[in-house]
C-alpha positions as CSV (number, residue, x, y, z in Angstrom):
1,X,30.8,29.7,-151.3
2,X,32.5,27.4,-153.8
3,X,34.9,29.1,-156.1
4,X,34.7,26.6,-159.0
5,X,33.7,27.7,-162.4
6,X,30.2,26.9,-163.6
7,X,29.7,23.8,-165.7
8,X,28.1,24.5,-169.0
9,X,25.0,22.5,-170.1
10,X,25.1,20.8,-173.5
11,X,24.6,23.3,-176.3
12,X,21.1,22.1,-177.1
13,X,19.9,21.4,-173.6
14,X,18.1,24.7,-173.2
15,X,16.5,24.8,-176.6
16,X,13.5,22.4,-176.4
17,X,11.1,22.9,-179.3
18,X,10.7,25.8,-181.6
19,X,8.9,28.3,-179.4
20,X,12.0,30.2,-178.4
21,X,12.5,33.4,-180.4
22,X,15.1,33.3,-183.1
23,X,16.4,36.8,-182.9
24,X,16.5,39.9,-180.7
25,X,13.7,41.4,-182.7
26,X,11.6,38.4,-182.1
27,X,12.4,38.5,-178.4
28,X,11.3,42.2,-178.3
29,X,8.0,41.2,-180.0
30,X,7.5,38.3,-177.5
31,X,7.9,40.7,-174.6
32,X,5.7,43.3,-176.3
33,X,2.9,40.8,-176.8
34,X,2.9,40.3,-173.1
35,X,2.6,44.0,-172.5
36,X,6.3,44.4,-171.6
37,X,8.1,47.3,-173.4
38,X,11.8,46.5,-173.3
39,X,14.7,48.6,-174.6
40,X,17.1,47.0,-177.1
41,X,19.8,46.2,-174.5
42,X,17.4,44.3,-172.2
43,X,15.8,42.4,-175.1
44,X,19.3,41.4,-176.2
45,X,20.2,40.1,-172.8
46,X,16.9,38.2,-172.5
47,X,17.4,36.7,-176.0
48,X,21.0,35.6,-175.2
49,X,19.8,34.0,-171.9
50,X,17.2,32.0,-173.8
51,X,19.4,30.8,-176.7
52,X,22.5,30.1,-174.6
53,X,20.6,28.3,-171.8
54,X,21.9,30.6,-169.1
55,X,20.2,32.0,-166.0
56,X,19.2,35.6,-166.2
57,X,20.1,37.8,-163.3
58,X,18.1,41.1,-163.2
59,X,19.0,43.8,-160.7
60,X,17.4,47.2,-160.2
61,X,15.2,49.4,-158.1
62,X,11.9,48.0,-156.9
63,X,9.1,48.4,-159.3
64,X,11.2,48.6,-162.5
65,X,9.6,45.4,-164.0
66,X,12.2,42.7,-163.2
67,X,9.6,40.1,-161.9
68,X,7.3,40.9,-164.8
69,X,9.8,39.6,-167.4
70,X,9.6,36.1,-165.9
71,X,5.8,36.2,-166.0
72,X,5.8,37.4,-169.6
73,X,8.3,34.7,-170.7
74,X,6.2,32.0,-169.1
75,X,3.0,33.2,-170.7
76,X,4.6,33.9,-174.1
77,X,6.5,30.6,-174.3
78,X,3.6,28.5,-172.9
79,X,5.6,27.4,-169.8
80,X,4.7,26.9,-166.2
81,X,5.8,29.8,-163.9
82,X,7.4,28.4,-160.8
83,X,8.1,31.2,-158.3
84,X,10.4,31.1,-155.3
85,X,9.8,34.2,-153.3
86,X,12.9,34.8,-151.1
87,X,12.8,36.0,-147.6
88,X,15.0,36.2,-144.5
89,X,15.5,32.7,-143.1
90,X,14.6,30.8,-146.3
91,X,16.1,27.3,-146.1
92,X,16.5,24.3,-148.4
93,X,13.3,22.6,-147.1
94,X,11.1,25.6,-148.0
95,X,13.0,26.2,-151.3
96,X,13.7,22.8,-152.7
97,X,12.0,19.8,-151.0
98,X,11.1,18.2,-147.8
99,X,10.0,14.7,-146.7
100,X,6.4,14.0,-145.7
101,X,7.3,12.7,-142.3
102,X,3.6,11.8,-141.4
103,X,3.3,9.5,-144.4
104,X,6.8,8.0,-143.7
105,X,5.8,7.3,-140.1
106,X,2.5,5.7,-141.2
107,X,4.4,3.5,-143.7
108,X,6.8,2.4,-140.9
109,X,3.9,1.5,-138.5
110,X,2.1,-0.4,-141.3
111,X,5.2,-2.4,-142.1
112,X,5.7,-3.2,-138.4
113,X,2.1,-4.3,-138.1
114,X,2.4,-6.7,-141.0
115,X,5.7,-8.0,-139.9
116,X,7.6,-6.7,-142.9
117,X,10.4,-5.2,-140.7
118,X,11.5,-8.6,-139.3
119,X,15.1,-9.5,-140.0
120,X,17.9,-7.5,-141.4
121,X,16.6,-7.8,-145.0
122,X,13.2,-6.5,-143.9
123,X,14.7,-3.5,-142.1
124,X,16.9,-2.7,-145.1
125,X,13.9,-2.8,-147.5
126,X,11.9,-0.6,-145.2
127,X,14.8,1.9,-144.9
128,X,15.2,2.0,-148.7
129,X,11.5,2.3,-149.2
130,X,11.0,5.2,-146.7
131,X,13.1,7.5,-148.9
132,X,11.1,7.1,-152.0
133,X,10.0,9.9,-154.4
134,X,6.4,9.3,-153.3
135,X,7.2,10.6,-149.9
136,X,9.0,13.7,-151.3
137,X,7.2,17.0,-151.2
138,X,8.3,19.3,-154.0
139,X,9.1,22.9,-153.3
140,X,9.8,25.5,-156.1
141,X,13.4,24.5,-157.0
142,X,12.6,20.8,-157.3
143,X,9.2,21.5,-159.0
144,X,10.9,23.5,-161.7
145,X,13.1,20.5,-162.6
146,X,10.2,18.1,-162.7
147,X,7.3,17.9,-165.0
148,X,6.6,20.1,-168.1
149,X,9.0,22.9,-169.1
150,X,9.0,25.8,-166.7
151,X,10.2,29.3,-166.1
152,X,11.8,29.4,-162.6
153,X,11.6,32.8,-161.0
154,X,13.9,33.3,-158.0
155,X,12.5,36.6,-156.8
156,X,14.3,39.1,-154.6
157,X,17.3,36.9,-153.9
158,X,18.8,39.8,-151.9
159,X,16.2,39.2,-149.2
160,X,17.5,35.7,-148.5
161,X,20.4,35.0,-146.2
162,X,23.8,34.9,-148.0
163,X,24.4,31.2,-147.2
164,X,21.2,30.3,-149.0
165,X,22.9,31.3,-152.3
166,X,25.1,28.2,-152.0
167,X,22.0,26.0,-152.5
168,X,21.4,27.6,-155.9
169,X,24.8,26.9,-157.5
170,X,24.1,23.4,-158.6
171,X,20.8,24.4,-160.2
172,X,22.2,27.4,-162.0
173,X,25.2,25.5,-163.3
174,X,23.8,22.1,-164.2
175,X,20.0,22.4,-163.9
176,X,20.0,19.5,-161.3
177,X,19.4,19.1,-157.6
178,X,21.1,16.5,-155.4
179,X,18.9,14.7,-152.9
180,X,21.2,12.4,-151.0
181,X,18.5,10.4,-149.3
182,X,17.3,9.0,-152.7
183,X,20.6,7.3,-153.2
184,X,23.0,7.4,-156.2
185,X,20.5,5.6,-158.5
186,X,18.0,8.5,-158.3
187,X,20.1,11.5,-157.3
188,X,20.7,14.1,-158.5
189,X,17.4,15.0,-160.1
190,X,17.9,16.4,-163.5
191,X,15.5,18.4,-165.6
192,X,14.6,16.8,-168.9
193,X,14.0,20.3,-170.2
194,X,16.1,22.8,-168.3
195,X,14.0,25.6,-166.9
196,X,14.4,29.2,-168.0
197,X,15.8,30.7,-164.8
198,X,15.2,34.4,-163.9
199,X,16.7,35.8,-160.7
200,X,15.9,39.3,-159.4
201,X,17.5,41.5,-156.8
202,X,16.6,45.0,-155.5
203,X,20.2,45.3,-154.3
204,X,19.5,45.7,-150.6
205,X,22.7,43.7,-150.3
206,X,25.3,42.4,-152.7
207,X,24.7,39.0,-154.3
208,X,27.8,36.8,-154.3
209,X,30.1,36.6,-157.3
210,X,29.5,32.8,-157.5
211,X,25.9,33.5,-158.5
212,X,26.8,36.3,-160.9
213,X,29.3,34.2,-162.8
214,X,26.7,31.6,-163.6
215,X,24.2,34.2,-165.0
216,X,23.9,36.8,-167.7
217,X,23.4,40.1,-166.0
218,X,21.3,43.2,-166.7
219,X,20.5,46.3,-164.6
220,X,16.9,47.2,-165.1
221,X,16.7,51.0,-164.8
222,X,13.8,53.4,-164.7
223,X,12.6,54.0,-168.3
224,X,13.0,57.2,-170.1
225,X,9.9,59.3,-170.8
226,X,9.3,57.9,-174.3
227,X,9.4,54.3,-173.1
228,X,7.3,55.0,-170.1
229,X,4.6,56.5,-172.4
230,X,4.7,53.3,-174.4
231,X,4.3,51.3,-171.2
232,X,1.3,53.3,-170.2
233,X,-0.2,52.8,-173.7
234,X,0.1,49.0,-173.2
235,X,-0.8,48.7,-169.5
236,X,-3.2,51.6,-169.0
237,X,-5.1,51.6,-172.3
238,X,-7.7,54.3,-172.7
239,X,-5.8,56.9,-170.8
240,X,-6.1,60.3,-172.6
241,X,-3.0,61.2,-174.6
242,X,-2.5,64.5,-172.8
243,X,-3.0,63.0,-169.4
244,X,-0.5,60.2,-170.2
245,X,2.1,62.8,-171.1
246,X,1.5,64.7,-167.9
247,X,1.6,61.6,-165.7
248,X,4.9,60.5,-167.2
249,X,6.4,64.0,-167.0
250,X,5.3,64.3,-163.3
251,X,6.7,60.9,-162.4
252,X,10.0,61.6,-164.2
253,X,10.4,64.9,-162.3
254,X,9.5,63.1,-159.1
255,X,12.3,60.6,-159.6
256,X,14.8,63.5,-159.5
257,X,13.7,64.5,-156.0
258,X,14.8,63.4,-152.6
259,X,12.3,60.8,-151.5
260,X,12.6,57.7,-149.4
261,X,11.1,55.5,-152.1
262,X,10.9,56.7,-155.7
263,X,8.0,55.5,-157.7
264,X,8.7,52.7,-160.1
265,X,6.9,51.7,-163.3
266,X,4.4,49.7,-161.3
267,X,3.4,52.8,-159.4
268,X,3.1,54.8,-162.6
269,X,0.7,52.3,-164.0
270,X,-1.3,52.1,-160.8
271,X,-1.5,55.9,-160.6
272,X,-2.5,56.2,-164.3
273,X,-5.3,53.6,-163.8
274,X,-6.5,55.4,-160.7
275,X,-6.7,58.7,-162.6
276,X,-8.6,56.9,-165.4
277,X,-11.0,55.4,-162.9
278,X,-11.8,58.9,-161.7
279,X,-12.4,60.1,-165.3
280,X,-9.5,62.6,-165.2
281,X,-8.5,64.3,-168.4
282,X,-5.6,66.3,-167.0
283,X,-3.6,66.7,-163.8
284,X,-4.8,69.2,-161.2
285,X,-3.1,69.8,-157.8
286,X,-6.1,68.7,-155.7
287,X,-6.5,65.5,-157.8
288,X,-2.8,64.7,-157.5
289,X,-2.9,65.2,-153.7
290,X,-6.0,63.0,-153.4
291,X,-4.4,60.1,-155.4
292,X,-0.8,60.2,-154.1
293,X,-1.4,56.9,-152.3
294,X,-1.3,55.1,-155.6
295,X,2.1,56.7,-156.4
296,X,4.0,57.0,-153.1
297,X,4.0,54.4,-150.4
298,X,5.5,56.2,-147.4
299,X,3.7,58.9,-145.4
300,X,6.8,61.1,-145.1
301,X,7.1,61.2,-148.9
302,X,3.4,62.0,-149.3
303,X,3.7,64.8,-146.7
304,X,6.8,66.2,-148.4
305,X,5.0,66.4,-151.8
306,X,1.5,67.3,-150.9
307,X,0.4,70.9,-151.2
308,X,2.7,73.6,-152.6
309,X,5.2,71.1,-154.1
310,X,2.4,69.2,-155.9
311,X,1.1,72.5,-157.3
312,X,4.6,73.5,-158.5
313,X,5.2,70.1,-160.3
314,X,1.7,70.1,-161.9
315,X,2.4,73.6,-163.2
316,X,5.7,72.5,-164.5
317,X,4.4,69.5,-166.5
318,X,1.7,71.6,-168.0
319,X,4.1,74.2,-169.4
320,X,4.6,73.9,-173.1
321,X,8.1,73.0,-174.1
322,X,10.4,75.9,-174.8
323,X,11.1,76.6,-178.5
324,X,14.4,75.4,-179.8
325,X,17.1,78.0,-180.1
326,X,18.0,79.0,-183.6
327,X,21.6,78.2,-184.7
């Protein structure tokens, strides 16, 4: 990958309009209005990414709310959400643009039928016209640079092949995309309003330093019990207070265990909503066993927890806290 330093956009290029929050506190409120309960460190990093016009790189375990940040920003700031879901084998055609070969071929045949390709000048006009924007099919990277202001979500970058990261460097550094076929008059394509760019990774592999240098970085960890209770209050409204406390305590204890896939915040919310749908008022071992599919996603993990271990954890979360020791 290139080792050059990222070029900085002009100071005001990422500040279109007055919708961007003016402080960390306002950024916290913006996220909260979208149902996202962020701690101060995360809100600060998001705020800096917005006001500095820098891409935001979020890394963490699956289900900790990385993708949701982009969705909340798009909704709260009134921008389009353009999502590029990464996968093994993702290439430039699927991520950025491709030519509509069927329409190009039709244009060539029409030009031949009408005699427009006769002579050197005619062939030159045809060649120039074939690579016109009207034959260009936009994919997420190009779509985020065109049209109204957008939030570009590059989701699970670690799933893509490492060489794919090189395609992103121009966008992350300069908010532009080179399309050589358009010629120097029309390429690169630059965004009138640079998109807010959010990249996520579950860290199944290391993302190259060249990507990291162009971004502001934050590790999105599992929330503590207090913040997870606040998340449930926002995303699972109507859950009884006592049940909410027990659900969070159960999940927090579960994350300290040896499981193949620990439950993330998304699973906590799913489980809480499942319990609410069953009109539960408190955890019971049988009820937990019957709803583990909302919390754990691998049979080996469910089998390890179900039965005696479930009963032990339920008993533990129902125990009143020990009184503080006098000094």
